[in-house]
A tleap script that builds the chain and sets N, CA, C and O, in Angstrom:
source leaprc.protein.ff14SB
mol = sequence {
  NMET ASN ASN ILE LYS GLU ASN TYR ASP LEU
  MET PHE THR SER TYR PRO ASP LEU VAL ASN
  ILE GLN GLU LEU LYS GLU MET LEU GLY ILE
  GLY VAL THR LEU ALA TYR ARG LEU VAL ARG
  GLU ASN THR ILE PRO SER GLN LYS ILE GLY
  ARG GLU TYR LYS ILE PRO LYS VAL ASN ILE
  ILE HIE TYR LEU MET ASN LYS SER CALA
}
set mol.1.N position { 144.648 -61.002 -16.114 }
set mol.1.CA position { 144.155 -62.325 -14.634 }
set mol.1.C position { 145.670 -61.492 -14.067 }
set mol.1.O position { 145.226 -61.192 -12.959 }
set mol.2.N position { 146.585 -61.132 -14.060 }
set mol.2.CA position { 147.438 -60.395 -12.638 }
set mol.2.C position { 146.948 -59.821 -11.625 }
set mol.2.O position { 147.346 -60.128 -10.502 }
set mol.3.N position { 146.065 -58.951 -11.802 }
set mol.3.CA position { 145.363 -58.115 -11.125 }
set mol.3.C position { 144.409 -58.965 -10.393 }
set mol.3.O position { 144.113 -58.558 -9.269 }
set mol.4.N position { 143.714 -60.364 -10.906 }
set mol.4.CA position { 142.801 -61.242 -9.836 }
set mol.4.C position { 143.882 -61.855 -9.229 }
set mol.4.O position { 143.689 -62.123 -8.043 }
set mol.5.N position { 144.807 -62.115 -9.617 }
set mol.5.CA position { 146.018 -62.907 -8.362 }
set mol.5.C position { 146.409 -61.875 -7.587 }
set mol.5.O position { 146.441 -62.198 -6.400 }
set mol.6.N position { 146.866 -60.224 -7.902 }
set mol.6.CA position { 146.850 -59.616 -6.935 }
set mol.6.C position { 145.631 -59.393 -5.581 }
set mol.6.O position { 145.863 -59.496 -4.377 }
set mol.7.N position { 144.532 -59.118 -6.138 }
set mol.7.CA position { 143.542 -59.105 -5.894 }
set mol.7.C position { 143.004 -60.570 -5.044 }
set mol.7.O position { 142.315 -60.390 -4.040 }
set mol.8.N position { 143.336 -62.017 -5.471 }
set mol.8.CA position { 143.082 -63.123 -4.618 }
set mol.8.C position { 144.359 -62.753 -2.883 }
set mol.8.O position { 144.344 -63.432 -1.856 }
set mol.9.N position { 145.000 -61.883 -3.077 }
set mol.9.CA position { 145.596 -62.438 -2.304 }
set mol.9.C position { 145.768 -61.004 -0.924 }
set mol.9.O position { 146.560 -60.795 -0.006 }
set mol.10.N position { 144.443 -60.244 -1.514 }
set mol.10.CA position { 143.943 -59.288 -0.564 }
set mol.10.C position { 142.678 -58.950 -0.085 }
set mol.10.O position { 142.478 -58.423 1.009 }
set mol.11.N position { 141.640 -59.315 -1.075 }
set mol.11.CA position { 140.660 -60.024 -0.276 }
set mol.11.C position { 140.118 -61.025 0.181 }
set mol.11.O position { 140.658 -62.092 -0.109 }
set mol.12.N position { 139.265 -61.054 0.777 }
set mol.12.CA position { 138.599 -62.447 1.480 }
set mol.12.C position { 139.604 -63.358 2.161 }
set mol.12.O position { 139.447 -64.577 2.093 }
set mol.13.N position { 140.790 -62.744 2.917 }
set mol.13.CA position { 141.809 -64.144 3.233 }
set mol.13.C position { 141.250 -64.113 4.195 }
set mol.13.O position { 142.180 -63.714 4.896 }
set mol.14.N position { 140.160 -64.243 5.088 }
set mol.14.CA position { 139.902 -65.249 5.754 }
set mol.14.C position { 138.974 -66.294 5.546 }
set mol.14.O position { 138.658 -67.134 6.389 }
set mol.15.N position { 138.519 -66.204 4.306 }
set mol.15.CA position { 138.005 -67.159 3.600 }
set mol.15.C position { 138.552 -68.588 3.050 }
set mol.15.O position { 139.585 -68.511 2.385 }
set mol.16.N position { 138.071 -69.708 3.214 }
set mol.16.CA position { 138.749 -70.471 2.251 }
set mol.16.C position { 138.155 -70.374 0.855 }
set mol.16.O position { 137.183 -69.774 0.397 }
set mol.17.N position { 139.310 -71.372 0.213 }
set mol.17.CA position { 139.873 -71.117 -1.476 }
set mol.17.C position { 138.243 -71.791 -1.760 }
set mol.17.O position { 137.862 -71.514 -2.898 }
set mol.18.N position { 137.216 -72.622 -0.942 }
set mol.18.CA position { 135.783 -72.709 -1.825 }
set mol.18.C position { 134.924 -72.372 -0.792 }
set mol.18.O position { 135.196 -72.843 0.312 }
set mol.19.N position { 134.074 -71.754 -0.888 }
set mol.19.CA position { 132.640 -71.132 -0.047 }
set mol.19.C position { 131.954 -71.599 -0.269 }
set mol.19.O position { 132.071 -72.296 -1.276 }
set mol.20.N position { 130.702 -71.613 0.453 }
set mol.20.CA position { 129.128 -72.590 0.609 }
set mol.20.C position { 128.161 -70.864 0.097 }
set mol.20.O position { 128.706 -69.764 0.006 }
set mol.21.N position { 127.017 -71.097 -0.093 }
set mol.21.CA position { 126.388 -69.922 -0.043 }
set mol.21.C position { 126.638 -69.248 1.112 }
set mol.21.O position { 127.245 -68.186 0.976 }
set mol.22.N position { 126.294 -69.621 2.353 }
set mol.22.CA position { 126.651 -68.611 3.604 }
set mol.22.C position { 127.461 -67.620 3.512 }
set mol.22.O position { 127.380 -66.403 3.682 }
set mol.23.N position { 128.705 -68.766 3.048 }
set mol.23.CA position { 129.760 -67.785 2.952 }
set mol.23.C position { 129.777 -66.907 1.910 }
set mol.23.O position { 130.274 -65.806 2.144 }
set mol.24.N position { 129.231 -67.189 0.486 }
set mol.24.CA position { 129.138 -66.224 -0.188 }
set mol.24.C position { 128.159 -64.682 0.411 }
set mol.24.O position { 128.278 -63.458 0.345 }
set mol.25.N position { 127.429 -65.449 0.850 }
set mol.25.CA position { 126.575 -64.026 0.893 }
set mol.25.C position { 127.254 -63.420 2.000 }
set mol.25.O position { 127.525 -62.352 1.452 }
set mol.26.N position { 127.565 -63.352 2.758 }
set mol.26.CA position { 128.372 -62.618 3.539 }
set mol.26.C position { 129.613 -62.013 2.692 }
set mol.26.O position { 129.617 -60.803 2.917 }
set mol.27.N position { 130.213 -62.208 2.191 }
set mol.27.CA position { 131.189 -62.069 1.364 }
set mol.27.C position { 130.305 -60.576 0.629 }
set mol.27.O position { 130.658 -59.398 0.564 }
set mol.28.N position { 129.760 -60.882 0.424 }
set mol.28.CA position { 128.795 -59.721 -1.078 }
set mol.28.C position { 127.906 -59.096 0.150 }
set mol.28.O position { 127.637 -57.929 -0.135 }
set mol.29.N position { 127.504 -59.374 1.083 }
set mol.29.CA position { 126.466 -58.403 1.608 }
set mol.29.C position { 124.983 -58.722 0.971 }
set mol.29.O position { 123.979 -58.011 0.929 }
set mol.30.N position { 125.104 -59.411 0.723 }
set mol.30.CA position { 123.444 -59.945 -0.363 }
set mol.30.C position { 122.902 -60.830 0.637 }
set mol.30.O position { 123.401 -61.130 1.721 }
set mol.31.N position { 121.382 -61.358 -0.076 }
set mol.31.CA position { 120.355 -62.046 0.993 }
set mol.31.C position { 120.593 -63.654 -0.082 }
set mol.31.O position { 120.883 -64.019 -1.222 }
set mol.32.N position { 120.258 -64.117 1.145 }
set mol.32.CA position { 120.584 -65.757 0.749 }
set mol.32.C position { 119.838 -65.959 -1.039 }
set mol.32.O position { 120.525 -66.654 -1.788 }
set mol.33.N position { 118.717 -65.460 -1.546 }
set mol.33.CA position { 117.766 -65.739 -2.547 }
set mol.33.C position { 118.636 -64.844 -3.817 }
set mol.33.O position { 118.688 -65.440 -4.893 }
set mol.34.N position { 119.255 -63.583 -3.763 }
set mol.34.CA position { 120.367 -63.522 -4.476 }
set mol.34.C position { 121.487 -64.575 -4.884 }
set mol.34.O position { 121.669 -65.150 -5.957 }
set mol.35.N position { 122.289 -64.651 -3.485 }
set mol.35.CA position { 123.414 -65.374 -3.780 }
set mol.35.C position { 123.019 -66.761 -4.623 }
set mol.35.O position { 123.716 -67.225 -5.525 }
set mol.36.N position { 121.885 -67.274 -4.196 }
set mol.36.CA position { 121.124 -68.764 -4.524 }
set mol.36.C position { 121.211 -68.199 -6.008 }
set mol.36.O position { 122.229 -68.603 -6.570 }
set mol.37.N position { 120.200 -67.152 -7.001 }
set mol.37.CA position { 120.429 -66.542 -8.090 }
set mol.37.C position { 121.808 -66.533 -8.708 }
set mol.37.O position { 122.027 -67.183 -9.730 }
set mol.38.N position { 122.671 -65.869 -8.162 }
set mol.38.CA position { 123.853 -65.619 -8.892 }
set mol.38.C position { 124.821 -66.946 -9.848 }
set mol.38.O position { 125.395 -66.976 -10.936 }
set mol.39.N position { 124.524 -68.170 -8.430 }
set mol.39.CA position { 124.960 -69.165 -8.914 }
set mol.39.C position { 124.446 -70.223 -9.716 }
set mol.39.O position { 125.065 -71.147 -10.243 }
set mol.40.N position { 123.182 -69.954 -9.738 }
set mol.40.CA position { 122.328 -70.950 -10.321 }
set mol.40.C position { 121.951 -70.331 -11.848 }
set mol.40.O position { 121.430 -71.115 -12.641 }
set mol.41.N position { 122.146 -69.267 -12.175 }
set mol.41.CA position { 122.212 -68.324 -13.616 }
set mol.41.C position { 123.895 -68.529 -13.862 }
set mol.41.O position { 124.290 -68.288 -15.003 }
set mol.42.N position { 124.574 -68.820 -13.179 }
set mol.42.CA position { 125.960 -68.918 -14.020 }
set mol.42.C position { 126.926 -67.845 -13.569 }
set mol.42.O position { 128.152 -67.938 -13.621 }
set mol.43.N position { 126.221 -66.800 -13.114 }
set mol.43.CA position { 126.915 -65.397 -13.064 }
set mol.43.C position { 127.903 -65.553 -12.648 }
set mol.43.O position { 128.876 -65.367 -13.379 }
set mol.44.N position { 128.081 -65.968 -11.275 }
set mol.44.CA position { 129.137 -66.888 -10.438 }
set mol.44.C position { 129.599 -68.121 -11.154 }
set mol.44.O position { 128.690 -68.709 -10.567 }
set mol.45.N position { 130.126 -69.014 -11.832 }
set mol.45.CA position { 131.014 -70.108 -11.670 }
set mol.45.C position { 130.679 -70.842 -10.775 }
set mol.45.O position { 131.034 -70.126 -9.839 }
set mol.46.N position { 129.921 -72.467 -9.914 }
set mol.46.CA position { 130.136 -72.510 -9.050 }
set mol.46.C position { 129.768 -74.324 -9.840 }
set mol.46.O position { 129.320 -74.449 -10.980 }
set mol.47.N position { 130.102 -75.560 -8.874 }
set mol.47.CA position { 129.958 -76.744 -8.738 }
set mol.47.C position { 128.805 -77.283 -7.872 }
set mol.47.O position { 129.201 -76.954 -6.754 }
set mol.48.N position { 128.091 -77.661 -7.759 }
set mol.48.CA position { 126.897 -78.397 -6.868 }
set mol.48.C position { 127.376 -79.594 -6.563 }
set mol.48.O position { 127.631 -80.471 -7.389 }
set mol.49.N position { 127.526 -79.682 -5.286 }
set mol.49.CA position { 127.998 -81.347 -4.572 }
set mol.49.C position { 127.126 -81.887 -3.981 }
set mol.49.O position { 127.083 -81.674 -2.770 }
set mol.50.N position { 126.220 -82.681 -4.517 }
set mol.50.CA position { 125.035 -83.303 -3.306 }
set mol.50.C position { 123.981 -82.031 -3.673 }
set mol.50.O position { 123.382 -81.761 -4.713 }
set mol.51.N position { 124.026 -81.356 -2.314 }
set mol.51.CA position { 123.120 -80.392 -2.388 }
set mol.51.C position { 123.452 -79.145 -1.858 }
set mol.51.O position { 122.753 -78.225 -1.433 }
set mol.52.N position { 124.975 -79.335 -1.995 }
set mol.52.CA position { 125.685 -77.990 -1.913 }
set mol.52.C position { 126.272 -77.289 -3.106 }
set mol.52.O position { 126.856 -77.865 -4.023 }
set mol.53.N position { 126.086 -76.125 -3.024 }
set mol.53.CA position { 127.206 -75.311 -3.957 }
set mol.53.C position { 128.155 -75.386 -3.372 }
set mol.53.O position { 128.127 -75.604 -2.161 }
set mol.54.N position { 129.282 -75.231 -4.048 }
set mol.54.CA position { 130.816 -75.172 -3.504 }
set mol.54.C position { 131.507 -73.799 -5.178 }
set mol.54.O position { 131.828 -74.121 -6.322 }
set mol.55.N position { 131.464 -72.134 -4.412 }
set mol.55.CA position { 132.074 -71.480 -5.151 }
set mol.55.C position { 133.866 -71.215 -4.774 }
set mol.55.O position { 134.247 -70.892 -3.649 }
set mol.56.N position { 134.475 -71.356 -5.546 }
set mol.56.CA position { 136.061 -71.036 -5.914 }
set mol.56.C position { 135.858 -69.182 -6.019 }
set mol.56.O position { 135.531 -68.498 -6.989 }
set mol.57.N position { 136.315 -68.643 -4.140 }
set mol.57.CA position { 136.839 -68.122 -4.135 }
set mol.57.C position { 137.269 -66.751 -5.452 }
set mol.57.O position { 136.841 -65.600 -5.544 }
set mol.58.N position { 138.121 -67.401 -6.185 }
set mol.58.CA position { 138.552 -66.621 -7.292 }
set mol.58.C position { 137.243 -65.970 -8.310 }
set mol.58.O position { 137.197 -64.873 -8.866 }
set mol.59.N position { 136.043 -67.300 -8.309 }
set mol.59.CA position { 135.498 -66.741 -9.142 }
set mol.59.C position { 134.477 -65.205 -8.624 }
set mol.59.O position { 134.225 -64.215 -9.311 }
set mol.60.N position { 134.122 -65.464 -7.385 }
set mol.60.CA position { 133.676 -64.126 -6.602 }
set mol.60.C position { 134.427 -62.555 -7.070 }
set mol.60.O position { 133.940 -61.533 -7.555 }
set mol.61.N position { 135.839 -62.935 -6.660 }
set mol.61.CA position { 136.627 -61.925 -7.354 }
set mol.61.C position { 136.467 -61.746 -8.173 }
set mol.61.O position { 135.785 -60.729 -8.302 }
set mol.62.N position { 136.821 -62.363 -9.329 }
set mol.62.CA position { 136.484 -62.616 -10.517 }
set mol.62.C position { 135.412 -61.486 -10.933 }
set mol.62.O position { 135.575 -60.589 -11.761 }
set mol.63.N position { 134.202 -61.776 -10.099 }
set mol.63.CA position { 133.109 -61.626 -10.501 }
set mol.63.C position { 132.867 -59.881 -10.143 }
set mol.63.O position { 132.249 -59.108 -10.876 }
set mol.64.N position { 133.582 -59.497 -8.725 }
set mol.64.CA position { 133.593 -57.975 -8.442 }
set mol.64.C position { 134.303 -57.461 -9.416 }
set mol.64.O position { 133.794 -56.504 -9.999 }
set mol.65.N position { 135.275 -57.803 -9.739 }
set mol.65.CA position { 136.681 -57.100 -10.687 }
set mol.65.C position { 135.408 -56.507 -11.834 }
set mol.65.O position { 135.017 -55.341 -11.880 }
set mol.66.N position { 134.863 -57.769 -12.797 }
set mol.66.CA position { 134.039 -57.194 -13.902 }
set mol.66.C position { 133.112 -56.238 -13.588 }
set mol.66.O position { 132.872 -55.302 -14.351 }
set mol.67.N position { 132.512 -56.407 -12.422 }
set mol.67.CA position { 130.802 -55.672 -12.263 }
set mol.67.C position { 131.302 -54.081 -11.249 }
set mol.67.O position { 130.574 -53.236 -10.728 }
set mol.68.N position { 132.398 -54.162 -11.280 }
set mol.68.CA position { 132.967 -52.491 -11.154 }
set mol.68.C position { 133.668 -51.869 -12.339 }
set mol.68.O position { 133.714 -50.662 -12.577 }
set mol.69.N position { 134.026 -52.513 -12.814 }
set mol.69.CA position { 134.479 -52.423 -14.301 }
set mol.69.C position { 133.305 -51.212 -15.494 }
set mol.69.O position { 133.576 -51.072 -16.687 }
savepdb mol mol.pdb
quit
């Protein structure tokens, strides 16, 4: 967990703590279809509020850290 905290302070500093699908796809450099699939399949945990997904930035960093391991 300490490693995630260190990366949180270094990665995606220009993004807010909660991002939407558009920001997720920018952060990961992926298309909108894959971004929706990652959140719908709970690969990257998120909350759907109304019609929009809210994704905690820490979940994206966690996904990247586990993906590269």
